[in-house]
C-alpha positions in Angstrom: -30.0 -107.5 -199.6 -31.9 -104.3 -199.5 -35.6 -104.1 -199.7 -37.5 -100.8 -199.9 -40.5 -99.1 -201.3 -39.7 -95.9 -203.2 -42.4 -94.0 -201.5 -41.3 -95.4 -198.1 -37.6 -95.8 -198.2 -37.2 -95.3 -194.4 -38.0 -99.0 -194.0 -34.7 -100.2 -195.5 -32.8 -103.2 -194.2 -29.1 -102.8 -194.5 -26.7 -105.8 -194.6 -23.0 -105.7 -193.8 -22.5 -108.1 -196.7 -24.0 -105.8 -199.2 -22.6 -102.5 -198.4 -19.6 -103.0 -196.2 -21.1 -101.3 -193.2 -22.1 -102.5 -189.7 -25.5 -103.8 -189.1 -26.4 -100.9 -186.9 -26.1 -98.6 -189.9 -22.9 -97.0 -189.0 -20.1 -96.1 -191.5 -17.1 -98.3 -191.2 -15.0 -97.1 -194.1 -16.7 -99.1 -196.8 -14.5 -99.2 -199.8 -11.5 -97.7 -198.0 -9.4 -100.8 -198.0 -8.5 -100.1 -194.4 -11.6 -101.1 -192.5 -11.1 -98.1 -190.2 -14.2 -96.6 -188.8 -15.0 -93.1 -190.2 -16.8 -90.3 -188.4 -20.1 -90.4 -190.4 -21.5 -87.1 -189.1 -18.4 -85.1 -189.9 -17.9 -86.9 -193.2 -21.5 -86.1 -194.3 -21.1 -82.4 -193.2 -17.9 -82.0 -195.3 -19.2 -83.5 -198.5 -22.6 -81.8 -198.3 -21.0 -78.4 -197.5 -19.0 -78.7 -200.7 -22.1 -79.9 -202.6 -24.0 -76.8 -201.4 -21.1 -74.5 -202.3 -20.9 -75.8 -205.9 -24.7 -75.7 -206.4 -24.8 -72.1 -205.0 -22.5 -71.0 -207.9 -25.0 -72.1 -210.5 -27.3 -69.3 -209.4 -25.3 -66.9 -207.2 -24.0 -65.0 -210.3 -27.5 -64.2 -211.6 -28.2 -61.2 -209.4 -24.6 -60.0 -209.8 -24.8 -60.1 -213.6 -25.9 -56.4 -214.1 -23.1 -55.2 -212.0 -20.5 -57.4 -213.7 -21.7 -56.2 -217.1 -21.3 -52.6 -216.1 -17.9 -52.8 -214.4 -16.3 -55.1 -217.0 -18.0 -53.4 -219.9 -19.1 -56.9 -221.1 -21.4 -57.5 -224.0 -24.7 -59.4 -223.7 -23.1 -62.6 -225.1 -20.2 -62.2 -222.7 -22.5 -62.0 -219.7 -24.4 -65.0 -220.9 -21.1 -67.0 -221.1 -20.1 -65.8 -217.6 -23.3 -67.2 -216.2 -23.7 -70.2 -218.5 -20.0 -71.3 -218.8 -20.1 -72.9 -215.4 -23.3 -74.7 -216.1 -22.2 -76.0 -219.4 -18.9 -77.4 -218.2 -20.7 -78.8 -215.1 -23.4 -80.6 -217.0 -21.1 -81.9 -219.8 -18.5 -83.5 -217.4 -20.8 -84.9 -214.6 -20.9 -88.4 -216.0 -17.2 -88.3 -216.7 -16.5 -87.2 -213.1 -18.6 -90.1 -211.8 -16.7 -92.6 -213.8 -13.3 -91.1 -213.0 -14.2 -91.4 -209.3 -15.0 -95.0 -209.7 -11.7 -95.5 -211.6 -9.3 -93.4 -209.6 -11.0 -93.2 -206.2 -13.8 -91.1 -204.8 -11.8 -89.4 -202.1 -9.0 -88.5 -204.6 -11.5 -87.1 -207.1 -13.5 -85.3 -204.5 -10.5 -83.5 -203.0 -9.0 -82.8 -206.5 -12.3 -81.4 -207.8 -12.7 -79.2 -204.6 -9.1 -77.9 -205.1 -9.8 -77.0 -208.7 -13.1 -75.4 -207.8 -11.5 -73.3 -205.0 -8.6 -72.1 -207.1 -10.9 -71.2 -210.0 -13.2 -69.3 -207.6 -10.2 -67.2 -206.5 -9.3 -66.6 -210.2 -12.9 -65.5 -211.0 -12.8 -63.1 -208.1 -9.6 -61.5 -209.3 -10.4 -61.6 -213.1 -9.5 -58.4 -214.9 -11.7 -58.8 -217.9 -14.7 -60.7 -219.5 -12.5 -63.2 -221.3 -10.7 -64.2 -218.1 -13.9 -64.5 -216.2 -15.5 -66.8 -218.8 -12.4 -69.0 -218.9 -12.2 -69.3 -215.1 -15.9 -70.1 -214.9 -15.4 -73.0 -217.3 -12.6 -74.3 -215.0 -14.8 -73.8 -212.0 -17.6 -75.8 -213.6 -15.1 -78.6 -214.4 -14.0 -78.7 -210.8 -17.6 -79.0 -209.6 -18.2 -81.8 -212.1 -15.3 -83.8 -210.7 -16.4 -83.2 -207.1 -20.2 -83.5 -207.1 -20.7 -87.1 -208.3 -18.4 -88.3 -205.5 -20.8 -87.0 -202.8 -23.4 -89.6 -203.6 -20.9 -92.3 -204.1 -19.3 -91.6 -200.7 -22.7 -91.6 -199.0 -23.6 -94.9 -200.7 -20.4 -96.5 -199.7 -20.1 -95.3 -196.1 -23.7 -95.4 -194.8 -26.2 -98.2 -194.4 -29.7 -98.8 -193.3 -31.5 -95.9 -191.7 -28.3 -93.8 -191.6 -28.1 -94.0 -195.4 -31.7 -92.9 -195.7 -31.1 -90.0 -193.4 -27.9 -89.0 -195.3 -29.8 -89.2 -198.6 -32.5 -87.0 -197.1 -29.9 -84.4 -196.1 -28.3 -84.7 -199.6 -31.7 -84.1 -201.3 -32.4 -81.1 -199.0 -29.0 -79.5 -199.9 -29.4 -80.2 -203.6 -32.9 -78.7 -203.7 -32.2 -75.6 -201.7 -29.0 -74.6 -203.5 -30.9 -72.7 -206.3 -33.0 -70.5 -204.0 -30.1 -70.0 -201.6 -27.9 -68.8 -204.5 -30.4 -66.0 -205.2 -30.4 -65.0 -201.6 -26.7 -65.1 -201.0 -25.9 -63.4 -204.3 -28.3 -60.6 -203.5 -26.8 -60.1 -200.0 -23.2 -60.1 -201.2 -23.8 -57.7 -204.1 -25.8 -55.3 -201.9 -23.3 -55.4 -199.1 -20.4 -54.3 -201.5 -17.9 -55.8 -199.1 -14.6 -53.8 -199.0 -15.8 -52.0 -202.1 -15.3 -55.2 -204.1 -18.7 -55.0 -205.7 -19.5 -58.4 -207.4 -16.2 -60.1 -206.6 -17.2 -61.5 -203.2 -19.8 -63.8 -204.9 -16.7 -65.8 -206.1 -14.2 -65.0 -203.4 -16.5 -66.3 -200.6 -15.8 -69.8 -201.9 -12.1 -69.5 -201.2 -11.9 -69.7 -197.3 -14.8 -72.3 -197.3 -13.0 -74.4 -199.9 -9.7 -74.3 -198.0 -11.4 -75.3 -194.8 -13.2 -78.2 -196.5 -10.0 -79.4 -198.1 -8.3 -79.5 -194.7 -11.2 -81.3 -193.1 -11.8 -83.6 -196.0 -8.2 -84.8 -196.0 -8.7 -85.9 -192.4 -12.2 -87.4 -192.4 -12.8 -88.9 -195.8 -12.0 -92.6 -196.0 -9.0 -93.6 -198.0 -9.6 -95.2 -201.4 -9.2 -98.9 -201.6 -6.7 -100.8 -203.8 -7.6 -103.3 -206.4 -11.4 -103.2 -206.1 -13.1 -105.1 -209.0 -15.1 -102.2 -210.2 -11.9 -100.0 -210.4 -10.5 -102.4 -213.0 -13.3 -101.7 -215.5 -11.5 -98.9 -217.1 -12.8 -95.8 -218.9 -15.0 -96.0 -221.9 -13.4 -93.3 -223.9 -15.6 -93.5 -227.0 -18.7 -93.5 -224.8 -17.3 -90.5 -222.9 -16.8 -88.5 -226.1 -20.2 -89.4 -227.4 -22.0 -88.5 -224.2 -20.0 -85.3 -223.7 -20.9 -84.3 -227.3 -24.6 -85.1 -226.8 -24.8 -83.1 -223.6 -22.9 -80.2 -225.1 -25.2 -80.1 -228.2 -28.2 -80.1 -225.8 -27.0 -77.6 -223.2 -25.4 -74.9 -225.3 -28.6 -74.0 -227.2 -30.7 -74.4 -224.1 -28.5 -71.9 -222.3 -27.9 -69.4 -225.1 -30.8 -69.9 -227.5 -33.2 -67.5 -225.8 -30.9 -64.6 -225.8 -30.0 -65.1 -229.5 -33.8 -65.4 -230.4 -33.4 -69.2 -231.2 -31.4 -69.0 -234.4 -31.2 -71.9 -236.8 -28.0 -73.2 -235.3 -29.7 -73.8 -231.9 -32.4 -76.1 -233.5 -29.7 -77.9 -235.6 -27.8 -78.4 -232.4 -30.8 -79.8 -230.5 -31.6 -82.2 -233.4 -27.9 -83.3 -233.5 -28.0 -83.9 -229.7 -30.8 -86.5 -230.2 -28.8 -88.2 -233.0 -25.6 -88.3 -231.0 -27.3 -89.5 -227.8 -28.9 -92.4 -229.9 -25.4 -93.3 -231.1 -24.2 -93.3 -227.4 -27.0 -95.7 -226.4 -26.1 -98.1 -229.3 -22.4 -98.0 -228.4 -23.1 -98.6 -224.7 -25.4 -101.6 -225.5 -22.9 -103.2 -227.9 -20.1 -102.7 -225.4 -22.1 -104.3 -222.6 -22.9 -107.3 -224.8 -19.2 -107.8 -225.6 -18.5 -107.8 -221.9 -16.8 -104.4 -221.9 -17.1 -101.6 -219.4 -19.8 -99.1 -220.5 -19.8 -95.6 -219.1 -23.2 -96.2 -217.4 -23.8 -99.8 -216.4 -27.0 -101.0 -218.1 -28.1 -102.7 -214.8 -28.4 -99.3 -213.2 -30.9 -98.2 -215.9 -32.8 -101.4 -215.3 -33.2 -100.9 -211.6 -37.0 -101.0 -211.0 -38.4 -97.4 -210.8 -35.1 -95.7 -211.8 -36.6 -94.4 -215.1 -39.6 -92.9 -213.5 -37.5 -91.5 -210.7 -35.3 -89.8 -213.2 -38.4 -88.4 -214.9 -39.8 -87.0 -211.7 -36.5 -85.5 -210.7 -36.2 -83.9 -214.1 -39.7 -82.4 -213.7 -39.1 -81.1 -210.1 -35.9 -79.4 -211.1 -37.5 -78.0 -214.3 -40.4 -76.5 -212.3 -38.0 -75.3 -209.6 -35.6 -73.6 -212.0 -38.4 -72.2 -214.2 -40.2 -70.7 -211.3 -37.0 -69.1 -209.8 -36.1 -67.6 -213.2 -39.5 -66.2 -214.1 -40.3 -65.0 -210.6 -36.9 -63.3 -210.3 -37.5 -61.4 -213.5 -41.0 -60.4 -212.3 -40.0 -59.0 -208.9 -36.9 -57.2 -210.2 -38.4 -56.0 -213.5 -42.1 -55.8 -212.7 -42.0 -54.7 -209.1 -38.6 -53.0 -209.1 -37.1 -55.0 -206.2 -33.4 -54.6 -205.5 -31.0 -57.6 -205.7 -31.1 -58.0 -202.0 -34.9 -57.8 -201.6 -35.4 -60.1 -204.6 -33.0 -62.7 -203.1 -34.6 -62.5 -199.7 -38.0 -63.1 -201.2 -37.0 -66.7 -201.9 -35.7 -67.3 -198.3 -39.0 -68.8 -196.9 -39.3 -71.2 -199.9 -35.7 -72.3 -199.5 -36.1 -72.9 -195.7 -39.2 -75.0 -195.9 -37.7 -76.9 -198.8 -34.8 -77.9 -196.7 -36.8 -78.6 -193.5 -39.3 -80.9 -195.4 -36.4 -82.7 -197.1 -34.9 -83.5 -193.7 -38.1 -84.5 -191.9 -40.5 -86.2 -194.3 -39.3 -89.6 -193.2 -40.7 -89.0 -189.7 -44.2 -88.2 -191.0 -46.9 -90.8 -190.3 -46.3 -94.1 -192.1 -49.8 -94.0 -193.7 -48.8 -90.8 -195.6 -45.6 -92.1 -197.0 -46.9 -93.7 -200.2 -48.8 -90.5 -201.1 -46.0 -88.0 -200.5 -44.6 -87.9 -204.0 -47.9 -87.5 -206.0 -49.2 -85.3 -203.2 -46.1 -83.1 -203.4 -46.6 -82.6 -207.2 -50.3 -81.8 -206.7 -49.4 -79.2 -204.1 -46.7 -77.8 -206.4 -49.3 -77.4 -209.2 -51.8 -75.6 -207.0 -49.1 -73.4 -205.5 -47.6 -72.4 -208.8 -51.1 -71.4 -210.1 -51.8 -69.5 -206.8 -48.6 -67.4 -207.1 -49.6 -66.3 -210.6 -53.2 -65.6 -209.5 -52.3 -63.5 -206.4 -49.9 -61.4 -208.5 -52.1 -61.0 -211.5 -52.7 -57.3 -210.8 -49.0 -56.2 -210.8 -48.9 -56.2 -207.0 -46.6 -57.8 -204.5 -49.3 -60.2 -203.3 -48.7 -59.5 -199.7 -49.0 -62.5 -197.3 -50.9 -64.6 -199.8 -47.8 -64.6 -202.1 -45.5 -65.7 -199.3 -48.0 -68.4 -198.3 -48.1 -69.7 -201.8 -44.3 -69.7 -202.1 -44.0 -71.6 -198.8 -46.5 -74.2 -200.1 -44.6 -74.4 -203.3 -41.4 -75.1 -201.3 -43.2 -77.9 -199.4 -44.6 -79.4 -202.6 -41.2 -79.4 -204.4 -39.5 -81.0 -201.5 -42.1 -83.8 -201.3 -41.8 -84.4 -205.0 -38.0 -84.5 -204.9 -36.6 -85.9 -201.6 -38.6 -89.1 -201.4 -38.0 -89.7 -205.1 -34.3 -89.4 -204.9 -34.0 -91.4 -201.6 -36.2 -94.2 -203.0 -34.3 -94.4 -206.2 -30.9 -94.7 -204.5 -31.9 -96.9 -201.6 -31.7 -100.0 -203.8 -28.5 -99.1 -205.6 -25.6 -101.4 -204.8 -22.3 -99.8 -203.7 -20.5 -100.9 -206.9 -23.2 -99.0 -208.9 -23.0 -95.9 -206.8 -20.8 -93.9 -209.3 -23.1 -94.7 -212.2 -26.3 -93.8 -210.3 -24.6 -90.7 -208.9 -23.6 -89.4 -212.3 -26.9 -90.3 -213.9 -29.1 -88.6 -211.4 -26.8 -85.6 -211.0 -26.9 -85.1 -214.8 -30.7 -85.4 -214.8 -30.9 -82.8 -212.1 -28.7 -80.4 -214.0 -30.5 -81.0 -217.3 -33.9 -80.5 -215.5 -32.7 -77.0 -214.4 -31.5 -76.1 -217.9 -34.7 -77.3 -219.5 -36.8 -75.5 -216.9 -35.1 -72.1 -217.6 -35.1 -72.6 -221.4 -38.7 -73.7 -221.6 -40.5 -71.7 -219.0 -38.1 -68.8 -219.2 -38.7 -68.5 -222.9 -42.5 -68.6 -222.3 -42.3 -65.8 -219.7 -40.0 -63.6 -221.9 -42.2 -64.1 -225.0 -45.4 -63.2 -223.1 -43.5 -60.2 -221.6 -42.9 -58.9 -225.1 -46.6 -58.9 -225.9 -47.7 -55.2 -226.1 -50.2 -53.6 -223.8 -51.5 -53.6 -220.2 -50.0 -55.6 -217.4 -47.4 -57.5 -219.3 -45.2 -58.7 -216.4 -48.2 -60.0 -214.4 -49.8 -61.6 -217.5 -46.5 -63.2 -218.4 -46.1 -64.6 -214.9 -49.6 -66.0 -214.8 -49.2 -67.8 -218.1 -45.8 -69.1 -217.0 -47.1 -70.3 -213.6 -50.0 -72.1 -215.2 -47.6 -73.9 -217.5 -45.4 -74.8 -214.5 -48.6 -76.2 -212.8 -49.2 -78.4 -215.9 -45.7 -79.8 -215.6 -46.3 -80.6 -212.0 -49.5 -82.4 -212.9 -47.5 -84.6 -215.2 -45.2 -85.4 -212.3 -48.2 -86.3 -210.1 -49.4 -88.7 -212.7 -45.9 -90.3 -213.0 -45.8 -90.5 -209.2 -49.2 -92.2 -209.0 -48.2 -94.9 -211.4 -44.9 -95.5 -209.5 -46.7 -95.5 -206.1 -48.6 -98.7 -207.2 -45.4 -100.6 -207.6 -43.0 -101.9 -205.1 -39.3 -102.4 -205.8 -38.2 -106.0 -205.5 -35.1 -107.1 -203.6 -31.8 -106.3 -205.1 -29.7 -109.4 -205.6 
């Protein structure tokens, strides 16, 4: 059995019976069918490196977009699809990738997805035109969607006890810093103009890293088992189609609606997404009652605290993505920063986000239950502070960097303990379902954040007169603070509950 408090998941008791690992918390090849001991540190490094690389590509293209548009003579819609094609394919196929990993083997899907991602990255870097680049970005997103859900499943199946908690902390840190790091790396690569290749290195950099990870992964990832009970559940094809349709109907208008000035089709698509998602839930419930194999096991949705954890992860990712989007537009448009300087502006925030995500478990025990609501409160205050210190169209000096660092700490405290607490009670047979669910919530949170807060910023920017960029940023950061307050309220409710033992 595993017993934990979501706000204090470091006190988790692992059992070899439950998760196939030794009582000391080491990884022993759970789910491999071989019983051979894996090398947990190297295994974790390999899967998290690929996770980071895939997340980087969600944002790394942003700062390269103006150069890509000029050199490929791309239209505005073409540039949108170059940026968004990856995100759309990634979001739509995440749940499918999780279920296929459960069905065909997590090692096999991880390596296969990594191979597709690496090959597509090479093709993107060599693309001769806009159409080719859009197509290869879609393939790249599909490869990431096959690979990413396996990361959490491999962690859940190969780590136990305190080692699992530490691994989940590292996973959360990587997941949360990928967005800011993408801005930094993109700015550096575009400004460096390596070998005169202009924007192409933002894709080509993945190729040597991907090949190295494929070689290492083939050696250190545990082999997939044979005949495991959960493998026999099969693939819920009707559910897969319904969910893919619902996510597509939601993500496409969220990604493209702002640039198109929210035409009628975008609102029709959003309404249709709600209808199709309702049909998906009805189908999954009926399938479970008949003893079938739903795409997401209902017991995962019933895990105590899972719903609130998903809400808080959605809010953290929405605030994170909304802030990065609006702040990038402000420093590049309002302050005239170069791509490199704009990217480096986010570096302190990314660093503290990662450090806090890795170390929060070691903070005093009496603080643990207050970390999540406290993190959201700090996020709210920091967002408002950024808008306030930049209200006069200045760079804010030290005060701006201090507010961004505090924001990184707050976001990390809102995200990392939430994710770790939600997954600490998930049984290994439910790892794929939980992985796909939370990865999809994370991605949708980023899309909603950009669509909601980005639209607010751009609409305020269009208001004539005076200090439009500073005013737009202030209004946007106050709205972001409001979303963080909602997260604090949800965290406070959840902090009063303890998760019972999983049986």
